[in-house]
C-alpha positions in Angstrom: 88.1 61.3 95.0 86.6 64.1 92.9 88.8 65.8 90.4 86.2 68.4 89.5 83.3 70.0 91.2 80.0 69.6 89.4 76.8 71.5 90.0 75.3 68.6 91.9 78.5 68.2 94.0 78.7 71.9 94.8 75.1 71.8 96.0 75.9 69.0 98.4 79.0 70.8 99.6 76.9 73.8 100.6 74.3 71.6 102.3 77.1 69.9 104.2 78.8 73.3 105.1 75.4 74.7 106.3 74.9 71.6 108.5 78.5 71.9 109.9 78.1 75.5 111.1 74.6 75.0 112.4 75.8 72.1 114.6 78.4 74.4 116.2 76.7 77.8 116.1 76.5 78.1 119.8 80.3 77.4 120.1 80.8 80.3 117.7 78.4 82.5 119.6 80.5 81.8 122.7 83.5 83.3 121.0 81.8 86.7 120.9 83.8 88.9 123.3 81.1 91.4 124.4 78.8 89.7 126.9 75.6 91.5 125.9 72.7 89.6 124.3 73.3 90.1 120.6 72.5 88.8 117.1 75.6 86.6 117.6 78.0 85.6 114.8 77.2 81.9 114.9 73.5 82.5 114.7 73.8 85.1 111.9 76.2 83.0 109.8 74.2 79.8 110.2 70.9 81.5 109.4 72.5 83.2 106.4 73.8 80.0 104.8 70.6 78.2 105.7 68.9 80.3 103.1 71.3 79.0 100.5 70.8 75.4 101.6 67.0 75.9 101.3 67.3 77.4 97.8 69.6 74.6 96.7 67.3 71.9 97.9 64.6 73.2 95.5 67.1 73.3 92.6 68.8 70.8 90.4 71.8 72.8 89.2 73.2 71.5 85.9 76.6 73.1 86.4 78.9 74.5 89.1 78.2 78.0 87.7 74.5 77.6 88.2 74.9 76.1 91.7 77.1 78.9 92.8 74.7 81.4 91.3 71.8 80.0 93.3 74.0 80.0 96.4 75.1 83.6 96.0 71.6 84.9 95.2 70.1 83.2 98.3 72.9 84.4 100.6 72.5 87.9 99.5 68.8 87.8 100.3 69.3 86.0 103.6 72.3 87.8 104.9 72.0 88.7 108.6 74.4 90.9 110.5 77.8 92.0 109.4 79.2 88.4 109.5 76.3 87.2 107.3 76.9 90.0 104.8 80.6 89.3 104.5 79.8 85.6 104.1 77.5 86.4 101.2 80.2 88.6 99.6 82.7 85.8 99.8 80.3 83.5 97.9 79.2 86.3 95.5 82.7 86.7 94.3 83.2 83.0 94.0 80.0 82.8 91.9 81.2 85.5 89.6 84.4 83.6 88.9 82.5 80.3 88.3 79.9 81.9 86.0 79.3 79.8 82.9 81.5 76.9 84.0 80.1 73.3 83.8 82.7 72.0 86.3 85.5 73.5 88.4 88.9 71.9 88.9 91.2 72.8 91.7 92.7 75.8 89.9 89.3 77.2 89.0 87.9 76.8 92.5 91.0 78.3 94.1 90.8 81.3 91.8 87.1 81.6 92.6 87.9 81.7 96.3 90.3 84.6 95.7 87.7 86.4 93.7 85.4 86.0 96.7 88.0 87.5 99.0 88.4 90.5 96.6 84.7 91.1 96.6 84.5 91.1 100.4 87.5 93.4 100.9 86.1 95.8 98.2 82.7 96.0 99.9 83.9 96.6 103.5 84.5 100.3 104.0 87.4 99.9 106.4 88.7 96.3 106.2 90.1 95.2 109.6 92.7 92.5 109.9 92.3 89.9 112.5 88.9 89.1 111.2 87.2 86.7 108.8 88.7 88.8 106.0 92.2 87.8 107.1 91.3 84.2 107.5 89.6 84.0 104.1 92.4 85.9 102.3 95.2 83.6 103.6 93.1 80.5 103.0 92.4 81.5 99.4 96.1 82.3 98.7 97.1 78.8 100.1 94.5 77.2 97.9 95.8 79.0 94.8 99.4 78.0 95.6 98.5 74.4 96.2 96.4 74.1 93.0 99.3 75.6 91.1 101.4 72.7 92.2 99.0 70.3 90.5 97.0 69.2 93.5 93.4 68.0 93.2 90.3 69.8 94.6 90.3 67.8 97.9 93.9 68.5 98.6 93.6 72.1 97.6 90.6 72.7 99.9 92.3 70.9 102.8 95.4 73.0 102.4 93.3 76.2 102.4 91.6 75.1 105.7 94.9 74.3 107.3 96.2 77.8 106.4 92.9 79.3 107.5 93.3 77.8 111.0 96.8 79.0 111.3 95.5 82.5 110.4 92.6 82.1 112.8 95.1 81.4 115.7 96.9 84.7 114.8 93.7 86.7 115.0 94.0 86.7 118.8 97.2 88.7 118.6 96.1 90.9 115.6 93.0 92.2 117.3 93.5 93.9 120.7 90.0 93.1 121.9 90.4 89.4 121.0 93.8 89.4 122.7 92.3 90.7 126.0 89.6 88.0 125.9 92.0 85.3 124.8 89.7 84.1 121.9 89.9 83.8 118.1 87.7 85.7 115.7 84.2 84.2 115.6 83.5 85.0 111.9 86.8 83.4 110.8 85.9 80.3 112.8 82.4 80.1 111.3 83.8 80.4 107.7 86.3 77.6 108.3 83.5 75.4 109.7 81.6 75.9 106.4 84.8 75.1 104.4 85.3 72.0 106.6 81.8 70.8 105.8 82.4 71.3 102.1 85.6 69.3 102.3 83.8 66.5 104.2 81.4 66.3 101.4 84.3 65.9 98.9 85.6 63.1 101.1 82.2 61.3 101.2 81.6 61.8 104.9 78.1 61.9 106.2 76.4 65.3 106.9 76.3 66.0 110.6 73.0 66.0 112.4 72.0 69.1 114.2 73.2 68.3 117.7 71.2 71.2 119.1 67.9 69.5 118.2 66.2 67.0 120.5 67.0 63.4 119.9 63.7 62.2 121.4 61.9 59.2 120.0 60.0 60.0 116.8 56.4 58.9 116.7 56.0 59.8 113.1 57.3 57.8 110.1 61.0 58.4 109.2 60.5 60.1 105.9 64.3 60.7 105.6 64.8 56.9 105.6 62.0 56.5 103.1 63.5 59.1 100.8 66.8 57.3 100.7 65.4 53.8 100.4 62.3 54.2 98.2 62.9 57.2 95.9 65.0 56.0 92.9 64.1 58.9 90.6 63.5 62.4 91.8 60.6 63.9 89.9 57.0 62.7 89.9 55.9 63.7 86.4 52.3 63.7 85.1 51.2 65.3 81.8 48.5 65.2 79.1 49.2 65.3 75.4 46.6 65.7 72.6 47.5 63.2 69.9 48.7 64.3 66.5 46.4 61.6 65.0 44.1 58.9 66.4 46.1 55.9 65.3 49.5 57.1 66.5 51.7 54.3 68.0 52.8 55.0 71.5 55.0 51.9 72.0 58.3 53.7 71.1 57.4 56.4 73.6 56.6 53.8 76.2 60.0 52.1 75.7 61.8 55.4 75.8 60.2 56.5 79.0 60.9 53.2 80.7 64.6 53.7 79.9 64.7 57.0 81.7 62.5 56.3 84.7 60.1 54.0 86.5 56.5 53.7 87.8 55.4 54.3 84.2 51.7 54.4 83.4 50.3 55.5 80.1 46.5 55.9 79.5 44.9 56.9 76.3 41.8 57.5 74.4 41.2 58.5 70.8 42.2 62.1 71.2 44.7 62.3 74.1 47.1 60.2 76.2 48.1 60.7 79.8 51.5 59.8 81.2 52.7 59.2 84.8 56.5 58.6 85.2 59.2 59.0 87.9 62.3 60.4 86.3 65.4 62.6 86.9 64.9 64.4 83.5 61.3 65.5 83.3 62.1 68.1 80.6 63.4 65.4 78.3 60.3 63.3 78.9 58.1 66.2 77.9 60.2 67.0 74.8 60.1 63.4 73.6 56.4 63.2 74.1 55.7 66.3 72.0 56.8 64.2 69.0 53.5 62.4 69.4 51.2 65.5 69.8 50.6 68.8 71.6 51.4 69.2 75.3 48.3 70.5 77.1 49.0 70.1 80.8 51.9 69.1 83.0 52.6 68.6 86.7 56.2 68.0 88.0 56.9 67.6 91.7 60.3 66.9 93.5 59.6 63.8 95.6 63.0 64.1 97.5 62.2 67.7 98.6 58.7 66.6 99.6 60.2 63.8 101.7 62.7 66.1 103.3 60.0 68.5 104.2 57.8 65.8 105.8 60.9 64.5 107.7 61.4 68.0 109.1 57.7 68.2 110.2 56.9 70.7 107.4 54.2 70.7 104.8 55.4 69.3 101.5 55.1 71.8 98.7 53.1 70.6 95.7 51.5 71.9 92.5 48.5 72.8 94.7 50.7 75.8 95.8 51.2 77.1 92.2 48.4 79.6 92.6 50.2 81.3 95.4 53.5 81.0 93.6 52.0 82.6 90.5 50.8 85.5 92.7 54.3 86.0 94.1 55.8 86.1 90.6 53.3 88.7 89.5 54.3 90.8 92.5 57.9 90.6 91.5 60.8 88.3 92.0 61.2 89.2 95.6 57.8 87.7 96.4 56.4 91.0 97.8 54.6 93.9 96.2 56.5 97.0 95.3 54.5 100.1 96.3 54.2 102.7 93.5 55.9 106.0 94.3 53.4 108.5 95.6 55.9 110.9 96.9 59.6 111.9 96.5 61.0 110.5 99.7 60.0 108.0 102.4 61.5 106.5 105.5 62.0 103.0 106.9 63.2 102.3 110.5 64.4 99.0 112.0 63.8 98.5 115.7 62.4 96.0 118.2 59.4 96.9 120.4 56.0 98.2 119.7 56.7 101.4 121.6 59.7 102.3 119.6 57.9 101.4 116.3 55.2 103.8 117.3 57.7 106.6 118.0 59.3 106.2 114.5 55.9 106.1 112.9 54.9 109.3 114.8 58.1 110.9 113.5 57.1 110.2 109.9 58.5 106.7 109.1 56.3 105.0 106.5 57.3 101.5 107.6 59.1 99.7 110.4 61.0 96.4 110.1 61.1 94.4 113.4 64.6 93.5 114.4 67.5 94.7 116.5 70.0 93.4 119.0 69.1 89.8 119.4 67.6 89.1 116.0 69.2 91.0 113.1 66.8 91.1 110.1 67.9 89.6 106.8 68.6 91.7 103.7 65.4 90.2 102.2 63.3 91.4 105.2 64.8 94.9 104.9 64.2 94.9 101.1 60.6 94.0 101.6 60.2 96.9 104.0 61.8 99.3 101.5 59.5 98.1 98.7 56.4 98.8 100.7 57.3 102.5 101.2 55.4 104.5 98.5 58.3 106.8 97.6 61.0 107.2 94.9 63.8 107.5 97.5 63.7 105.5 100.7 65.9 106.5 103.7 66.7 103.5 105.9 67.6 103.8 109.6 69.3 100.5 110.7 69.6 101.7 114.4 72.1 99.0 115.1 75.8 98.8 114.0 75.3 95.1 113.1 72.5 95.8 110.6 74.0 98.6 108.6 75.8 96.4 106.1 72.7 94.2 105.5 70.7 97.4 104.8 73.4 98.6 102.4 73.1 95.4 100.4 69.6 96.5 99.4 71.0 99.3 97.3 70.6 98.2 93.7 68.2 95.3 94.5 65.1 97.5 94.0 63.9 100.1 91.6 63.7 102.5 94.4 66.7 104.8 95.3 67.9 103.6 98.7 69.8 105.8 101.1 71.2 104.2 104.3 71.7 106.6 107.2 74.3 104.8 109.4 72.4 105.1 112.7 74.0 102.7 115.2 71.4 103.2 118.0 67.7 103.9 118.3 68.2 107.4 119.8 70.4 108.2 116.8 67.6 107.1 114.5 65.1 109.2 116.4 67.2 112.3 116.3 67.9 111.8 112.6 64.1 111.7 111.9 63.6 114.8 114.0 65.9 116.7 111.6 64.1 115.8 108.4 62.7 118.3 106.1 60.6 116.1 103.7 60.4 119.0 101.2 64.2 119.2 100.8 66.3 117.6 98.2 67.6 114.1 98.8 71.2 115.3 99.2 70.1 117.9 101.8 68.0 115.4 103.8 70.9 112.9 103.8 73.3 115.5 105.1 71.0 116.7 107.8 70.1 113.2 109.0 73.8 112.1 109.0 75.0 115.2 110.9 72.3 114.7 113.5 73.7 111.3 114.5 76.6 113.0 116.3 74.4 115.3 118.4 73.1 112.5 120.6 74.8 110.3 123.1 73.3 106.9 123.7 73.4 104.8 126.9 71.7 101.4 127.5 71.2 99.1 130.3 70.9 95.4 129.5 72.1 92.1 131.1 75.1 89.9 130.7 74.3 86.9 128.4 77.4 85.0 129.6 80.3 85.1 132.1 83.1 87.3 131.0 86.2 89.1 132.1 86.1 92.1 129.9 88.1 95.3 130.0 88.7 95.1 133.7 85.2 94.1 134.6 84.5 90.7 136.1 81.1 90.0 134.7 78.7 87.2 135.6 75.8 85.9 133.6 72.6 87.9 134.6 74.5 90.9 135.9 73.2 94.3 134.8 75.4 96.1 132.2 75.5 99.8 131.4 76.8 100.7 128.0 77.7 104.2 126.7 78.1 104.6 123.0 78.4 100.9 122.7 81.2 100.5 125.1 81.0 99.0 128.6 80.4 101.7 131.1 79.7 99.7 134.3 78.3 96.5 135.7 76.3 95.9 138.9 73.9 93.4 140.5 71.6 96.3 141.2 69.7 98.1 138.4 69.3 101.4 140.4 73.0 101.7 141.0 73.6 101.8 137.2 70.8 104.3 136.7 72.4 106.6 139.2 75.8 106.4 137.5 74.3 107.1 134.1 72.3 110.1 135.5 75.6 111.6 136.6 76.7 111.4 133.0 73.8 113.5 131.9 74.4 116.6 134.0 75.2 118.8 131.1 72.4 117.6 128.8 69.4 119.7 127.8 67.2 116.8 126.8 67.2 113.2 128.3 64.8 110.5 127.0 64.4 107.1 128.7 62.8 104.4 126.6 62.0 101.5 128.9 61.8 97.8 127.9 59.2 95.2 128.2 60.5 93.9 131.6 60.1 97.3 133.3 56.9 98.5 134.8 55.6 102.0 134.2 56.0 102.9 137.9 59.6 101.8 137.9 60.3 103.8 134.7 58.7 106.9 136.2 60.8 106.4 139.3 63.9 106.2 137.1 62.9 109.4 135.3 62.5 111.2 138.7 66.0 110.0 139.7 67.4 111.5 136.5 65.5 114.8 137.1 66.9 115.0 140.6 70.5 114.7 139.3 69.9 116.8 136.2 67.4 119.5 137.3 68.0 121.7 134.2 67.3 118.9 131.7 64.0 118.2 130.1 63.2 114.5 130.9 60.8 112.3 129.0 60.0 108.7 129.8 58.5 106.5 127.1 57.6 102.9 126.7 59.8 101.3 124.1 58.8 97.7 124.6 62.3 96.6 123.5 62.9 92.9 124.6 66.6 93.2 125.5 67.3 96.5 127.1 65.8 97.6 130.4 66.5 101.2 129.3 67.7 103.0 126.2 68.7 106.5 127.3 69.6 109.4 125.0 71.4 112.5 126.1 71.3 115.7 123.9 
């Protein structure tokens, strides 16, 4: 039983937590009430924490403060969707509280959990109860109370999870939408799964395999088994030292290196000696060897990471990749180039579909990040898009309510001034771009674009991703769904029937635009446009290929 959490243990706890939520991400997705195909909570949270797991696999954190810092930084970059952003905030606050600590006892970890909750509540504009915020807040309070009674880390975390599940059960009654559907909050469930994985690591339980992956027979070597059975020391270390003098005695060095590793080979000539050793402390080996001369060249590779990569069917990273890594570092920590500002303002849009991307570029967007309903882009992807815009100030159009928070996290992560216009739909983003005066001041552009969002009404036709009984509609998987301003407007087995109903909604509109998706032919789209024209004879109708993968139509009424 662990009394304190070390850096190495925290690393394993996060790896275990990531595996736990990945194994059950579809179960979390199924809790989502709205039956539209979406960047679902389970997918977003599992992909977000997977970035932290990947970063930790490459690190050997010497303290819990360092391990939590690596975790928080990776989560910030990899955050997807609102649930992923909130998860990153919970761990960012936790990292802040653990900063500088070698280890964390129950009291310190409980206090860090509370700091994480405070960070999440502070960042969310209108915190809603009956969500992951409620679950995390009550879980953290129980952790603090339990730790104050003198409990150890394991007992404290177990108590927090128990309280969290009690709170999760209450989310059904706290949120009217959840109550109608009879389900608990998906984000809260995902957070508790991560905590359960972390607790399982404290208890020494094995990390769950990804049950969603195929269990078919492997024809390749089992590199996971090899890593466990054959790798005693982590780092393959090779280096060259120019001798301080020709007759220097290397026997003491040989004895020392044998005491901290294995597979030791030392070759020498009159001027230099070369060392090969497997060890867990390569830095110490190099420092000790410099007592015998001047270090000229070194190569250090993590054999465990390489074995894990091979086991996953990936290429193992080696020092052969250093040239590319050096280029990344020269381009900045983010690994992408930051465009020099050639103008005062620039624009970035997020959307899915080549047609919509072309529309935004035609309207003046300097860059487009691919993403939308089914795949919410990460903060890192949005940041890369921002940095490629050659402007001092970059306006970002998320065009999806579940992407706005991820875009806002980019503020302060780049030398550019980032302004996020909270567009929740593609037509809102298009309308905002049509109201831009690029010669105006930043404040004036922000005001004009924001005000334009309310001048357009957005409707969409998509399909039901799952069976549902929602808001009086009995919905079956595959049914056509019509949405108006994000709310369910109607459902039918016939696409034309929904188009007719939406056309009736546009009778008072002056301009109607239909952006058709990749599964709609041009002839069918033109026929839909003609149907709208017949119902709305005074409206100016435009029909454009959007190429969006989820929606059959995105329709704007102005």
